[in-house]
Each structure stands twice: as C-alpha cells, then as structure tokens.
C-alpha positions in Angstrom: 120.8 97.5 -46.7 119.4 100.1 -49.0 121.5 100.8 -52.0 123.5 104.1 -51.6 122.3 106.8 -53.9 124.8 109.6 -54.4 124.1 113.3 -54.8 122.7 114.1 -58.3 122.6 117.8 -57.9 125.1 118.3 -60.7 125.4 115.1 -62.7 127.5 114.9 -65.9 124.5 113.7 -67.9 120.8 114.2 -67.8 119.1 112.3 -64.9 115.5 111.8 -64.2 116.0 113.3 -60.7 116.6 116.7 -62.5 113.1 116.8 -63.9 111.5 118.1 -60.6 114.1 120.8 -60.4 113.6 121.8 -64.0 109.8 122.0 -63.5 110.4 124.5 -60.6 113.1 126.6 -62.4 111.6 126.7 -65.9 108.6 129.0 -65.0 111.0 131.2 -63.1 113.4 131.4 -66.0 110.6 132.2 -68.4 109.3 134.9 -66.1 112.8 136.5 -65.8 113.1 136.4 -69.6 109.9 138.5 -70.2 111.6 141.9 -69.8 114.1 141.0 -72.5 111.4 139.8 -74.8 109.4 143.0 -74.2 112.4 145.2 -75.0 112.9 143.5 -78.4 109.1 143.5 -79.2 108.7 147.1 -78.1 111.5 148.3 -80.5 109.8 146.8 -83.5 106.2 147.9 -82.8 104.6 150.4 -85.2 103.2 153.6 -83.8 99.6 152.4 -83.4 100.8 149.3 -81.4 103.0 151.5 -79.2 100.0 153.5 -78.0 97.4 150.7 -78.2 95.0 150.3 -75.3 95.1 147.9 -73.5 98.9 147.7 -74.1 100.2 144.7 -76.0 103.1 142.7 -74.8 104.1 141.1 -78.1 104.5 142.9 -81.4 101.9 141.9 -84.1 103.1 143.8 -87.1 106.9 144.2 -86.7 108.5 147.2 -88.5 111.9 148.9 -88.8 110.4 152.4 -88.9 111.6 153.2 -85.4 115.2 152.5 -86.4 114.9 154.5 -89.6 113.6 157.5 -87.7 116.3 157.1 -85.1 119.1 157.0 -87.6 117.6 159.8 -89.7 117.4 162.0 -86.6 120.9 161.3 -85.6 122.2 162.1 -89.1 120.7 165.6 -88.9 122.2 166.4 -85.5 124.6 169.3 -85.1 127.1 167.0 -83.4 127.9 163.8 -85.4 126.7 160.7 -83.6 130.2 159.3 -84.1 131.4 161.8 -81.5 129.0 160.4 -78.9 130.0 156.9 -79.8 133.7 157.8 -79.5 133.1 159.4 -76.1 131.1 156.4 -74.9 133.8 153.9 -75.9 136.6 156.0 -74.5 134.8 156.5 -71.1 133.6 152.9 -70.9 137.0 151.3 -71.8 139.0 153.6 -69.4 136.5 153.2 -66.6 136.2 149.4 -66.8 140.0 148.9 -67.1 140.7 151.2 -64.2 137.9 149.9 -62.0 139.0 146.2 -62.5 142.7 147.1 -62.1 142.1 149.0 -58.8 139.7 146.4 -57.5 142.1 143.5 -58.1 145.0 145.3 -56.5 142.9 146.3 -53.5 141.4 142.8 -53.2 144.9 141.3 -53.2 146.1 143.6 -50.5 143.0 143.2 -48.3 142.9 139.4 -48.8 146.6 138.3 -48.7 148.8 141.1 -47.3 149.1 142.0 -43.6 148.8 145.6 -42.5 147.0 147.6 -39.9 143.5 148.8 -40.7 142.7 146.4 -43.5 139.6 145.0 -41.7 138.4 148.6 -41.2 138.9 149.4 -44.8 137.0 146.3 -45.9 134.2 147.3 -43.5 134.1 150.8 -45.0 133.8 149.2 -48.5 131.0 146.9 -47.3 129.2 149.9 -45.9 129.5 151.7 -49.2 127.5 148.9 -50.8 124.4 150.3 -49.1 124.7 153.8 -50.8 122.5 154.3 -53.8 123.7 156.8 -56.5 121.2 159.4 -55.6 122.4 159.6 -52.0 126.0 160.5 -53.1 125.0 162.8 -56.0 125.5 166.1 -54.2 128.8 165.3 -52.4 130.1 163.8 -55.7 129.3 166.9 -57.6 131.0 169.1 -54.9 134.1 167.0 -55.1 134.2 167.1 -58.9 133.7 170.8 -58.9 136.3 171.4 -56.2 138.9 169.4 -58.3 138.1 171.5 -61.4 137.0 168.5 -63.4 133.7 169.9 -64.7 133.6 169.6 -68.5 136.4 167.1 -68.7 136.5 163.4 -69.5 137.7 162.8 -65.9 134.3 163.9 -64.6 132.8 161.0 -66.5 135.4 158.5 -65.6 136.6 159.0 -62.0 133.2 158.9 -60.1 132.3 155.5 -61.7 135.7 154.0 -61.2 135.0 153.3 -57.5 132.9 150.1 -57.4 132.5 148.6 -53.9 130.5 145.6 -55.2 133.4 144.8 -57.6 136.0 145.0 -54.9 133.8 142.9 -52.6 133.3 140.0 -55.1 136.9 140.0 -56.2 138.2 140.0 -52.6 135.9 137.1 -51.6 137.1 135.2 -54.7 140.8 136.0 -53.9 140.3 134.5 -50.4 140.0 131.1 -52.2 143.6 131.3 -53.5 145.7 129.0 -51.2 148.1 130.9 -48.9 150.7 128.2 -49.4 150.9 129.0 -53.1 151.7 132.6 -52.3 154.1 131.8 -49.5 156.0 129.5 -51.9 156.3 132.4 -54.4 157.7 134.7 -51.7 160.2 132.0 -50.7 161.3 131.9 -54.4 162.0 135.6 -54.2 158.9 137.0 -55.9 157.7 140.5 -54.9 154.2 141.6 -54.1 153.5 142.8 -57.7 155.0 139.6 -59.2 152.7 137.5 -57.0 149.7 139.7 -58.0 150.5 139.5 -61.7 151.8 135.9 -62.0 149.6 134.1 -59.4 146.6 136.1 -58.3 145.4 137.4 -61.6 145.4 134.1 -63.5 143.5 132.4 -60.6 140.8 135.0 -60.3 139.9 135.4 -64.0 136.1 134.6 -63.3 135.9 137.3 -60.7 137.7 139.8 -63.0 135.2 139.0 -65.8 132.3 139.5 -63.4 133.7 142.8 -62.2 134.2 143.9 -65.8 130.5 143.1 -66.6 129.2 145.0 -63.6 131.5 148.0 -64.4 130.5 147.9 -68.0 126.8 147.9 -67.2 127.2 150.9 -64.8 129.1 153.0 -67.3 127.5 152.0 -70.6 124.1 153.3 -69.7 125.1 156.2 -67.5 123.2 159.3 -68.2 123.7 161.2 -64.9 127.3 162.0 -65.4 126.8 163.8 -68.7 123.8 165.6 -67.3 125.5 167.0 -64.1 129.1 167.4 -64.9 129.2 168.2 -68.7 127.8 171.2 -70.5 130.0 170.9 -73.5 128.0 168.9 -76.0 131.1 167.4 -77.7 132.0 165.6 -74.5 128.7 164.0 -73.7 128.1 160.3 -74.2 125.7 158.2 -76.4 123.2 157.3 -73.5 122.6 161.0 -72.8 122.1 161.7 -76.5 119.7 158.7 -76.9 117.8 159.9 -73.8 117.3 163.4 -75.3 115.7 161.9 -78.4 112.6 160.9 -76.4 111.6 164.5 -75.9 113.0 165.9 -79.2 110.4 167.5 -81.3 107.1 165.5 -81.3 106.9 163.6 -78.0 104.7 160.9 -79.5 107.0 160.3 -82.4 109.9 160.2 -80.0 108.5 157.2 -78.2 109.3 155.0 -81.2 112.8 156.3 -81.4 113.2 155.8 -77.6 112.2 152.2 -78.0 114.7 151.6 -80.7 117.4 153.5 -78.8 116.7 151.4 -75.7 117.3 148.2 -77.7 120.5 149.6 -79.3 121.8 150.5 -75.8 120.7 147.1 -74.3 122.2 144.7 -76.9 125.9 145.2 -75.9 125.0 144.5 -72.2 123.2 141.3 -73.2 125.9 140.2 -75.6 128.7 140.7 -73.0 126.7 138.8 -70.3 125.9 135.9 -72.6 129.6 135.6 -73.5 130.9 135.7 -69.9 127.9 134.3 -68.0 129.7 131.1 -67.0 132.3 133.3 -65.2 129.6 135.3 -63.4 128.0 132.1 -62.1 131.4 130.8 -61.0 132.2 134.0 -59.1 128.8 134.2 -57.4 129.2 130.6 -56.2 132.7 131.2 -54.7 132.2 134.8 -53.5 128.7 135.2 -52.3 128.5 132.0 -50.1 131.6 132.5 -48.1 
C-alpha cells in the first residue's frame, strides 16, 4: 500500500512540494510589482529622463528636484497646503469611519436578522456593484444639488460613504459567524446592538479592516468630488490640488511635480495595505468563495 501523503498546500515549514508553486507565482508577483516600481522610479527621474525616447522604466540618475519643485510651488500657493491636508484627513477619516460603521450594521442585519425584503435589499446592493462612478455622476450631482450640499464638506463625504463592495464582503464574512453563538446571546438577554457590538464586531475584524482599506483608497485619491461639488477653494482636498499642479504654469515642468505628487499620494495607500494585508487575504478567502 502506497504511503499516504497528506495535502501540502499550506505546510507550517518550507517543503520541496512548494517549489513548483513558487516557480509559477514568482513571475506573476514580479509582474504585478512593476507598476509600483515604476511609480517610485518615475518620481526620482530628472527632466531629461522623464522625456527620454524611447521611455526608460528604471531611473538612471535619481534626483530630488521634482520634490523640491513640488514643495516650492505649494509654499507659494494662495491657499496654504495645510488647508488641503486638513480637508483630506477630515473627509477621509469621516468617510471611512461612516462607511465601515454603516456597512457592518447593514451586514449584521442582512446576515443574521429576519425581516421582509432583506433578500431584495441584498440583490439591490449586488446590482450596485456593476455601476461605475461615471454612470452615476449626473444623478449624484442632481441629488447633492437638490439637498443644498454644494460647497459643503457633506458633498465630499456622503456620496463616497455608500460602498456596495464593502457591504458585500462584510456580509459574506458575517455569514461565517455561528448562529448558535448569537442565539445564546439572545437567550442571555442581549439586545440586537449588544450582539452587534460584543459578538459580531470582534469576530469580523478582518472584514472591517478590508472595508476600511477599500474605503480609504476610494476617498484618499478622489478628485471628482472636489471638481464637481466644490467651488470654494478652501474646501477642496489634496488630490485635487496635486492634480492641478500638472497643468500649472509650464506643462513640461509640471510633469516632474506630477510624478512626485503621484508618489506622495500613493505611499499612504501602500503603507495601509502592507500593514493590513493579512486581513485582506483572510477576508477574500472567507467572503469571495462562499
């Protein structure tokens, strides 16, 4: 009888059986890493390398000139850059907190509570996953205008607070919480909000972290809201300001500042993902395969 060989898909230590998987995945991982490498190299290129033909992927003579020009330009702006940074942090923090809070509450209700129409509501949310931002741009503007929210922080926060993908992932993850655990809590006298706060939230932390990352990425780099809903310069956010630097003054000189600005805006996204990436993988494994 042949000796039984168990599954070595996820062994605790390195096993030779992993080599063939690594040989397949390593080229793919390097290919996926290329855009990140390009963003860093592009930001440190001198002007002649930025416009070199044929274009160069890696930087040959790295320089900090693009960053000097960027910060010199921001220091001469009529509106202090600190105002844009404050607006961005205020909008991002409020939107991420509100989006995650609403999504977790809705996921708990759709997954564990019984009421009429919850299947229909979930189907509507799933249908909303197909809409791209451009398709809802006009109706979103009409709603913001009808509510009188033009030129307010709410115009930057409310449209981005609704995240169907965040609700979908958290709801799928909440489905994994045992019903017996919740029923035991109800028998002990706990209410709905107590069950949500004391049982659901601690058990769905990976999904909450993933939702926070997705919401952060959507808000942090958002330029459209400041362009369409805001005409008061003091209310606009940092991504909009960085975007205007590309066409400020000399367009050619603006390309170097745009490359540096792109890196400045990208680093927080990368850092947040690196810190919470284990939670993202855990959420995808439990939410996307159900």
